[in-house]
Structures are given as structure tokens and as C-alpha cells.
C-alpha positions in Angstrom: 84.9 -7.8 -15.7 84.2 -5.8 -12.5 80.6 -6.9 -12.7 78.4 -8.7 -10.2 76.1 -11.7 -10.4 73.0 -9.5 -10.6 74.2 -7.9 -13.9 74.8 -11.4 -15.4 71.3 -12.5 -14.3 69.9 -9.2 -15.7 71.3 -9.9 -19.2 71.1 -13.7 -19.3 68.5 -14.7 -16.7 70.4 -17.8 -15.6 73.8 -19.6 -15.7 72.3 -22.0 -18.2 71.4 -19.2 -20.6 74.8 -17.6 -20.2 76.5 -20.9 -21.0 74.2 -21.2 -24.1 75.3 -17.7 -25.3 79.0 -18.6 -24.7 78.9 -21.8 -26.7 76.9 -20.1 -29.4 79.5 -17.4 -29.6 82.3 -20.0 -29.9 80.5 -21.8 -32.7 79.8 -18.6 -34.5 83.5 -17.6 -34.3 84.6 -21.0 -35.6 82.2 -20.9 -38.5 83.0 -17.3 -39.4 86.7 -18.0 -39.5 86.2 -21.1 -41.6 84.0 -19.2 -44.0 86.7 -16.6 -44.4 89.1 -19.2 -45.7 90.2 -18.5 -49.2 90.0 -22.1 -50.6 90.7 -22.9 -54.2 88.0 -25.4 -54.9 89.5 -26.1 -58.3 92.4 -27.7 -56.3 90.5 -30.0 -54.0 93.5 -31.8 -52.4 95.0 -28.5 -51.4 91.6 -27.2 -50.2 91.1 -30.3 -48.1 94.6 -29.9 -46.6 93.8 -26.3 -45.8 90.6 -27.3 -44.0 92.6 -29.8 -41.9 95.1 -27.2 -41.1 92.4 -24.7 -40.2 90.8 -27.1 -37.7 94.2 -27.9 -36.2 95.3 -24.3 -35.9 91.9 -23.2 -34.5 92.2 -25.5 -31.5 95.7 -24.2 -30.8 94.6 -20.6 -31.1 91.4 -21.1 -29.0 92.2 -23.5 -26.2 89.2 -22.3 -24.2 87.0 -24.0 -26.8 88.3 -27.4 -25.6 87.0 -26.7 -22.0 83.7 -25.4 -23.3 83.2 -28.4 -25.5 84.2 -30.8 -22.6 81.6 -29.1 -20.4 79.0 -29.3 -23.1 79.6 -33.0 -23.4 79.1 -33.4 -19.7 75.7 -31.6 -20.3 75.1 -34.3 -23.0 75.0 -31.6 -25.7 71.8 -29.9 -24.5 73.0 -26.4 -25.4 74.0 -27.2 -28.9 70.8 -29.0 -29.8 68.4 -27.5 -32.3 69.3 -23.9 -33.2 73.0 -24.1 -32.8 73.2 -27.4 -34.7 71.0 -26.1 -37.5 72.8 -22.8 -37.7 76.4 -24.0 -37.9 76.7 -27.7 -39.0 75.3 -27.0 -42.5 77.8 -24.2 -43.0 80.8 -26.3 -42.0 79.7 -29.5 -43.8 78.7 -27.4 -46.9 82.3 -26.2 -47.4 83.5 -29.8 -47.0 80.9 -30.9 -49.6 82.3 -28.4 -52.1 85.8 -29.8 -51.6 84.6 -33.4 -52.0 82.4 -32.6 -55.0 85.4 -30.8 -56.7 87.7 -33.7 -56.0 85.2 -36.3 -57.3 84.5 -34.2 -60.4 88.2 -33.9 -61.1 88.8 -37.6 -60.6 91.1 -37.1 -57.6 88.7 -38.3 -54.9 86.8 -41.6 -54.6 83.2 -41.1 -55.6 82.0 -42.8 -52.4 83.6 -40.3 -50.0 81.4 -40.1 -46.9 81.3 -36.5 -45.7 80.3 -37.4 -42.1 83.1 -39.9 -41.7 85.6 -37.5 -43.3 84.5 -34.6 -41.1 84.6 -36.8 -37.9 88.1 -38.0 -38.9 89.4 -34.5 -39.4 87.9 -33.3 -36.1 89.1 -36.4 -34.2 92.6 -36.2 -35.4 93.0 -32.5 -34.8 91.0 -32.2 -31.6 92.2 -35.2 -29.6 95.9 -34.3 -29.7 95.2 -30.8 -28.5 92.5 -31.8 -25.9 94.8 -34.4 -24.4 98.1 -32.6 -24.8 99.2 -32.5 -21.2 98.2 -36.1 -20.2 99.6 -37.6 -23.4 102.9 -35.6 -23.0 103.3 -36.9 -19.5 102.3 -40.4 -20.4 104.6 -40.6 -23.4 107.3 -38.5 -21.7 107.7 -36.1 -24.6 106.6 -32.5 -25.2 103.7 -32.7 -27.7 103.5 -28.9 -27.7 107.0 -28.7 -29.2 106.7 -26.9 -32.6 108.4 -29.7 -34.6 106.1 -32.3 -33.1 103.0 -30.2 -33.9 104.1 -29.6 -37.5 104.8 -33.3 -37.9 101.4 -34.3 -36.5 99.6 -31.8 -38.8 101.5 -33.2 -41.9 100.6 -36.8 -40.7 97.0 -35.9 -40.4 96.9 -34.2 -43.7 98.5 -37.3 -45.4 96.0 -39.6 -43.6 93.0 -37.5 -44.8 94.4 -37.3 -48.3 94.9 -41.0 -48.4 91.3 -41.5 -47.1 89.7 -39.7 -50.0 92.2 -40.3 -52.8 90.9 -42.2 -55.8 92.9 -45.4 -56.5 93.7 -46.4 -60.0 
């Protein structure tokens, strides 16, 4: 950036505050892109599959987020407490709530869908693969970044999530 440390301290006062701004920016981008999704809530199964695909694709398009989140976890989440959590989690969970409510109302989803478990399942299944891509590829001796493997995993995750919420007759 052709800047010096003094400029950073002038604008952010400390490395701690700079990191807070960086992570806040990352969350804001994630939420803004998710809100921009054109989901058809009258088709909840497709909307849910689109949310899963969004999360999957976001991690592939923004690999720097993985490093930032790993660092924030080393800090025990102190930068995302309070205002970031309040600002962003309601927005993300609100969209998922609309999908679940639509699915339950249409009789496609179980009425006891737990949004937190569902949300954590989506994040876990999309984040873990990407965050551990290199070690898992080496350990399993396959290229998990290969396009066909990535597509197959996304389809697998979408099927798992669909099965998790689907109402049984």
C-alpha cells in the first residue's frame, strides 16, 4: 500500500483496532452478498440449496476470510463480540428463518427444524472442506480442489441439508 506504520496508527490507533475493522469489513461483505441473493421463498427447498451454495462459493471466492476467522478464533472471538454479532447474525439467521418458515408452511420441512443446528450444519459442511483443503488433500492423497470433487461435495452437502429438514410422511 506504500504506507507506513504511523499512517495505520493514525487511522486505527492500534493493531487491535485495525484487526477489528478488517473483520467487521469481512462480515459486512458476507452479509451484503447474502442479502443480495434473489431467493424464491415460495420454493423453500431450492432457496435452502441456494443458501448452501452461497456459503460454499463464498469461502472459495474469499479464502482470506478463512485466515481471518482462524486468527479471530485464536483471539477467542473478542473482536466479533457485541456489535459485530448483533449487526450481522440476525441478518443471516433472518434469511434462514424465512426459508424454514416457508418450508414448514408448505409442508415440505419438519416443523421442529432448529435454525441454529441447521445454520451450524451448513457452515460446518461448507467451511471445513475449504479451510482444511491442503491438509486433507495431502492426507487423502487426492486433489480436493479439483472442480469435479468440489461440485460433488456441494451436491452432497445440499442433499444432506435437504434431508435434515425434509418432512417425512
